[in-house]
Backbone as a ProteinNet text record, in pm:
[ID]
protein_1_A
[PRIMARY]
XXXXXXXXXXXXXXXXXXXXXXXXXXXXXXXXXXXXXXXXXXXXXXXXXXXXXXXXXXXXXXXXXXXXXXXXXXXXXXXXXXXXXXXXXXXXXXXXXXXXXXXXXXXXXXXXXXXXXXXXXXXXXXXXXXXXXXXXXXXXXXXXXXXXXXXXXXXXX
[TERTIARY]
4009.3	4140	4127.5	4214.1	4216.8	4347.4	4337.1	4455.4	4527.7	4659.4	4736.7	4698.8	4733.5	4698.5	4767.4	4890.8	4959.1	4895.6	4856.2	4786.6	4650.6	4580	4449	4465.5	4571.2	4597.1	4622.8	4698.3	4725.5	4595.3	4512.8	4387.3	4294.3	4291.9	4209.4	4258.5	4390.4	4448.7	4411.1	4423.2	4390.8	4241.6	4156.8	4012.4	3977.1	4044.8	4022.6	4068.3	4180.4	4229.6	4134.4	4077	3979.6	3857.6	3808	3691.5	3722.8	3841.8	3881.4	3889.2	3946.9	3960	3823.7	3731.4	3598.2	3523.5	3549.6	3488.1	3557	3683.5	3761	3825.3	3933.6	4004.7	3930.8	3939.6	3887.5	3996.2	3958.2	4058.5	4165.6	4124.9	4220.9	4315.5	4261.2	4346.9	4458.4	4420.8	4519.7	4613	4562.1	4647.5	4759.3	4732.3	4831	4915	4879.4	4944.8	5080.7	5177.8	5304.8	5284.6	5375.7	5369.3	5463.4	5412.6	5493.5	5510.4	5635.1	5665.5	5751.7	5753.1	5826.3	5792.8	5662.3	5611	5571	5568.6	5530	5466.5	5363.1	5304.5	5386.8	5401.3	5479.8	5431.7	5473.3	5450.7	5584.4	5582.5	5705.2	5746.2	5869.6	5911.4	5818.8	5752.1	5658.7	5519.2	5497.7	5369	5270.9	5318.2	5230.7	5233.2	5117.1	5108.6	5140.2	5233.6	5274.4	5318.1	5354	5409.6	5554.2	5634.4	5768.6	5793.3	5880.5	5910	5980.3	5971.1	6035.9	5930.1	5942.4	5843.2	5897.8	5806.6	5837.3	5745.6	5801.3	5725.2	5654	5715.1	5659.2	5674.9	5571.4	5578.6	5684.9	5726	5829.5	5962.3	5956.9	6076.1	6130.6	6053.8	6098.6	6091.4	6201.9	6211.3	6317.1	6272.4	6361.9	6295.7	6368.7	6312.5	6246.3	6126.6	6053.8	5984.8	5947.3	5842.2	5735.3	5610.3	5501.2	5459.2	5372.5	5305.3	5205.6	5134.8	5036.1	4946.7	4939.3	4849.7	4707.3	4615	4474.3	4392.7	4417.6	4341.2	4425.6	4396.7	4468.1	4374.7	4379.5	4309.8	4411.3	4484.9	4592.6	4539.5	4421.1	4363.8	4329.5	4278.6	4246.3	4370.7	4479.8	4606.3	4622.3	4564.9	4581	4595.8	4654.4	4663.5	4644.1	4588.2	4572.1	4646.4	4735	4803.4	4747.5	4797.4	4754	4787.4	4889.3	4936.8	4884.5	4864	4831.9	4786	4742.7	4712.4	4841.6	4848.6	4955.7	4893.3	4952	4921	5019.4	4969.6	5055.1	5106.2	5237.7	5301.3	5319.6	5424.1	5452.2	5477.2	5407.6	5435.7	5571.2	5630.8	5760.6	5754.1	5639.6	5624.4	5653.1	5614.5	5638.1	5787.7	5856.6	6001.8	6070.5	6029.7	6089.7	6070.3	5950.5	5922.1	6005.8	6022.7	6104.4	6249.9	6299.4	6437.8	6455.4	6359.3	6366.1	6365.7	6277.7	6269.1	6400.1	6462.8	6587.9	6702.2	6691.8	6796.7	6772	6652.8	6622.7	6725.8	6772.6	6872.6	7013.9	7030.2	7163.1	7190.9	7083.8	7098.6	6974.6	6986.5	6869.1	6818.4	6900.2	6856.4	6776.5	6767.1	6697.6	6548.8	6482.6	6339.1	6257.3	6317.7	6245.7	6344.2	6305	6380.5	6282.3	6318.6	6231.4	6311.7	6264.1	6324.5	6249.8	6324.1	6264.6	6345	6284.5	6355.8	6392.6	6514.9	6552.2	6455.9	6408.5	6317.9	6171	6141.4	6004.1	5959.4	5828.9	5772.3	5680.1	5719	5635.8	5500	5398.7	5264.2	5237.7	5240.3	5223.5	5079.6	4995.3	4857.5	4764	4702.6	4613.2	4495.4	4443.4	4332.3	4377.2	4496.3	4551.5	4570.6	4622.1	4641.7	4509.8	4403.8	4273.8	4220	4240.7	4197	4272.3	4403.6	4483.1	4439.1	4409.4	4363.9	4227.1	4136.7	4004.1	4016.4	4103.5	4124.2	4181.6	4273.3	4331.6	4223.9	4141.2	4035.1	3938.6	3904	3816.2	3880.3	4009.8	4080.7	4083	4111.5	4115.8	3980.6	3873.7	3739.4	3704.9	3746.8	3720.6	3796.5	3922.4	4002.8	3946	3905.4	3844	3717.8	3631.9	3506.5	3535.1	3631.3	3667.5	3721.9	3805.6	3862.8	3755	3664.7	3556.7	3465.4	3439.8	3358.6	3432	3561.1	3640.1	3645.2	3640.2	3643.9	3505.5	3401.5	3265.4	3203.9	3260.3	3206.4	3107.8	3015	2925.7	3002.7	2968.8	3034.7	2988.3
4509.9	4477.6	4469.3	4539.3	4537.1	4471.9	4367.4	4297.9	4381.1	4364.9	4425.6	4355.7	4414	4351.4	4216.4	4203.3	4073.2	3969.4	4010.7	3917.5	3879.6	3975.9	3947.5	3845	3860.5	3765.1	3625.4	3617.2	3488.1	3425.4	3504.2	3450.9	3405.5	3479.7	3437.7	3304.5	3288.6	3162.5	3047.4	3070	2966.3	2933.9	3034.8	3010.2	2926.7	2950	2866.7	2722.7	2707.2	2572.5	2500.9	2573.7	2514.8	2466.2	2550.5	2511.5	2388.7	2384.3	2268	2142.6	2155.4	2039.7	1989.9	2082	2040.9	1969.7	2008	1940.7	1807.4	1797.5	1676.2	1681.2	1607.2	1610.3	1533.1	1583.9	1509.4	1412.2	1321.3	1230.4	1309.7	1416.8	1500.7	1572	1619.9	1684.1	1589.7	1467	1371.1	1322.9	1311.5	1268.6	1369.2	1496.5	1602.1	1634.2	1577.6	1612.4	1544.2	1614.7	1549.6	1444.8	1350.2	1243.9	1279.2	1269.8	1293.7	1160.3	1113.8	985.8	1009.2	907.5	915.8	1048.6	1074.2	1201.4	1194.5	1311.8	1325.6	1462.4	1470.2	1598.5	1656.4	1787.9	1853.3	1996.4	2052.8	2194.2	2263.6	2365.8	2439	2528.2	2579.2	2672.3	2794.2	2832	2943.8	2905.3	2777.1	2731.8	2686.9	2665.9	2622.1	2470.4	2412.6	2268.7	2244.6	2155.1	2125.7	1980.6	1939.2	1806.1	1821.2	1721.1	1716.2	1575.8	1565	1435	1448.9	1343.3	1336.5	1352	1456.6	1482.4	1440	1390.7	1353.1	1431.3	1486.9	1558.9	1683.7	1754.1	1883	1981.8	2060.6	2149.3	2258.2	2295.3	2397.6	2341.8	2236.4	2185.9	2056.2	1989.6	1862.9	1751.4	1678.6	1567.3	1602.1	1616.1	1661.7	1643.7	1676.4	1682.5	1818	1818.9	1945	1954.4	2077.1	2105.4	2175.9	2139.9	2197.2	2332	2397.4	2515.1	2466.3	2558.6	2527.2	2410.4	2308.8	2196.6	2240.1	2209.1	2244.7	2121.4	2009.9	1886.6	1767.9	1654.1	1531.1	1412.9	1319.7	1192.1	1084.4	1040.9	944.7	813.7	771.5	646.3	656.7	771.7	792.6	830.8	865.7	892.2	1031.8	1134.4	1270.1	1370.1	1482.8	1596.6	1723.2	1825.1	1955.4	2058.2	2131.8	2242.6	2372.7	2482.8	2612.2	2624.4	2553.8	2567.9	2463.7	2340	2234.7	2105.6	2012.5	1875.8	1795.6	1693.2	1594.3	1456.1	1363.7	1222.4	1171.6	1096.8	1050.5	910.7	897.7	766.9	711	634.5	570.4	675.8	663.2	754.6	723.9	821.8	804	698.9	687.1	586.1	445.3	417.3	284.9	262.7	363.1	352.5	331.7	408.8	394.3	252	196.7	60	-41.6	-21	-112.5	-110.1	7.5	17.2	-52.1	-34.7	-102.7	-253.6	-301.7	-446	-498.8	-422.3	-467.6	-470.7	-391.7	-388	-486.6	-544.8	-641	-752	-781.6	-886	-832.4	-725	-665.6	-558.1	-492.2	-385.3	-386.7	-446.8	-461.8	-328.2	-224	-92.7	-18.3	-74	-6.5	-39.6	3.9	-24.5	82.7	194.6	299.9	385.2	417.9	512	622.1	746.2	859.2	965	1000.1	1107.9	1237.2	1345.4	1477.3	1580.4	1695.4	1809.6	1902	1952.3	2043.9	2162.5	2189.9	2301.6	2269.7	2156.1	2115	2014.3	2008	1911	1817.6	1689.3	1592.5	1576.1	1553.9	1526.5	1378.6	1300.2	1155.3	1109.5	1195	1159.5	1210.9	1120.8	1165	1249.2	1219.1	1298.1	1439.9	1453.3	1585.4	1662.6	1597.4	1662.3	1717.2	1636.3	1681.4	1798.7	1795.9	1907.4	2035.8	2024.5	2142.2	2201.3	2116.1	2165	2232	2172.9	2232.3	2368.1	2377.5	2504.6	2609.8	2569.8	2663.2	2716.5	2627.5	2668.8	2764.9	2736.7	2825.6	2963.3	2966.7	3095.2	3172.7	3104.3	3171.2	3234.5	3159.6	3212	3329.5	3323.2	3434.5	3559.9	3544.5	3659.1	3715.7	3627.8	3672.3	3753.9	3704.6	3774.6	3910.8	3915.4	4041	4141	4092.6	4179.9	4232.8	4147	4191.4	4292.5	4271.7	4367	4501.6	4498.4	4621	4694.3	4619.6	4679	4722.5	4691.4	4727.8	4635.2	4514.2	4415.7	4324.8	4270.2	4168.1	4039.2	3959.6	3829.5	3729.3
5408.4	5353.3	5201.3	5133.1	4987.5	4944	4861.9	4812.8	4707.5	4702.5	4594.3	4464.4	4351.7	4223.8	4206.7	4255	4242.9	4335.4	4456.7	4546.4	4488.6	4429.2	4368.1	4256.4	4176.4	4067	4123.9	4234.5	4297.8	4349	4417.6	4471	4358.6	4248.9	4135	4078.8	4071.3	4022.6	4116.2	4245.1	4343.8	4339.9	4326	4317.8	4195.2	4082.7	3963.3	3988.9	4059.5	4091.7	4187.4	4282.3	4374.6	4297	4207.8	4127.2	4042.8	3984.7	3904.3	3990.6	4109.5	4199.2	4243.8	4272	4315.1	4202.6	4078.8	3963.9	3935.7	3974.4	3949	3811.7	3795.3	3667.8	3559.1	3438.6	3324.2	3277.4	3189.1	3131.9	3059.6	2989.5	2917.4	3014.7	3129.1	3229.1	3272.6	3303.6	3352.6	3243.1	3120.1	3009.1	2984.8	3009.4	2986.3	3110	3223.4	3349.6	3363.3	3421.9	3453.1	3562	3568.4	3669.2	3783.9	3905.6	4025	4097.6	4103.6	4168.9	4292.2	4378	4504.5	4573	4581.3	4630	4776.3	4835.6	4976.2	4994.8	5075.9	5114.2	5228.9	5228.3	5332.8	5351.7	5463	5489.8	5468	5382.3	5349.6	5466.1	5463.6	5568.7	5579.7	5470.1	5472.2	5517.6	5548.7	5599.6	5492.7	5370.1	5261	5247.1	5222.4	5198.8	5051.4	5026.6	4889.9	4880.6	4759.7	4738.6	4695	4725.1	4670.6	4618.8	4519.4	4461.1	4327.8	4249.2	4117.9	4010.4	3928.7	3825	3689.1	3606.7	3469.1	3377.5	3272.1	3168.8	3220.2	3314.3	3358.2	3242.9	3211.2	3094.7	3104.8	3224.2	3240.3	3288.8	3368.7	3435.8	3377.8	3293.1	3236.1	3338.4	3353.3	3446.9	3550.8	3676.2	3781.8	3918.4	4022.6	4158.5	4175.2	4236.5	4252.1	4386.8	4420.2	4516.7	4434.7	4457.7	4379.1	4436.7	4364.2	4419.8	4524.5	4584.8	4689.2	4647	4731.7	4707.3	4739.4	4647.4	4664.6	4702	4633.1	4657.8	4614.6	4676.4	4641.8	4663.4	4570.4	4583.9	4547.3	4647.8	4623.7	4567	4611.9	4561.4	4413.8	4371.7	4230.3	4149.4	4219.1	4152	4094.7	4162.4	4112.3	4226.3	4191.9	4283	4200.8	4264.6	4200	4284.4	4221.2	4287.1	4231.6	4280.9	4228.5	4079.9	4036.4	3898.2	3800.4	3847.6	3751.2	3820	3734.5	3776.3	3774.9	3859.6	3858.1	3863.3	3788.3	3806.5	3911.1	4007.2	4115.3	4087.9	4091.2	4081.9	4222.5	4239.7	4368.6	4476.9	4591	4702	4764.7	4827.9	4892	5002.4	5068.8	5175	5123.4	5000.3	4942.5	4921.9	4869.7	4851.8	4985.7	5087.1	5220.2	5273	5257.4	5303.5	5227.6	5096.6	5016	5062.2	5095.3	5143	5277.7	5367.9	5497.5	5476.7	5389.6	5363.3	5305.3	5217.9	5156.8	5257.7	5363.7	5466	5579.3	5587.1	5693.7	5696.1	5815.8	5831.2	5817.2	5744.5	5725.6	5830.6	5874.9	5972	6060.7	6177.1	6263.3	6316.8	6308.4	6354.7	6247.9	6128.8	6018.5	6021.4	6128.7	6138.6	6066.8	6035.2	5964	5885.3	5765.4	5682.9	5646.8	5674.4	5645.1	5570.6	5452.1	5375.8	5406.9	5420.3	5441.7	5363.2	5341.1	5284.6	5399.6	5402.2	5511	5518.5	5639	5661.9	5637.8	5577.5	5548.8	5654.1	5676	5770.4	5692.9	5683.9	5611.8	5680.6	5598.2	5649.1	5623.9	5730.8	5718.6	5739.9	5793.7	5826.7	5716.4	5637.9	5530.3	5579.1	5697.3	5751.5	5785.4	5842.4	5870.9	5740.5	5639.4	5509.3	5456.6	5461	5411.2	5493.8	5626.3	5711.6	5677	5657.4	5622.3	5489.2	5392	5261.9	5273.7	5350.7	5370.1	5440.1	5539.1	5608.9	5514.7	5428.4	5331.8	5237	5184.5	5092.6	5162.8	5287.3	5363.9	5379.2	5413.6	5429.2	5298.5	5188.1	5057.7	5026.3	5049.3	5020.7	5112.3	5237.9	5329.9	5287.1	5251.7	5207.2	5077.7	4986.7	4861.5	4889.4	4977	5008.9	5072.7	5164.5	5230.2	5128.7	5037.2	4934.7	4840.7	4801.2	4711	4779.8	4908	4983.9	4992.7	5020.8	5031.5	4897.9	4788.5	4655.3	4607.8	4687.9	4652.4	4549.1	4537.5	4442.5	4515.1	4439.5	4495.5	4507.5	4607.1	4625.1	4525.2
[MASK]
+++++++++++++++++++++++++++++++++++++++++++++++++++++++++++++++++++++++++++++++++++++++++++++++++++++++++++++++++++++++++++++++++++++++++++++++++++++++++++++

């Protein structure tokens, strides 16, 4: 299988993002990264793992609601995520906002035992272990496709 030039460019971009994620963000990376708040991991209608939420200081989009490019790695405890395009500093997860809303409604609406926000057509990923497995599987697939393409092109791996 030989990738088209646009697909090859995408795979090269993703491979650079994988290498960056494996090295981890520097202080400078995070200082320059936009902040993603009220965020949630999800699977897009096209089957891509990404984040959605409210971004601040995005270099192209400014401050708005977004869905990110393909998620490559995430360390919620350390407060960062790496997508195919860039680093993000992670603010409050959407789960915290949902819990705060449920708590504020306690006593006022006994049926409000859970509030869940979703994007139409997207499937939220609530299990951190599942998220990590999906990301690892994606990275494995990218590397396999890259190796197959390089072999088809007669390049050394």
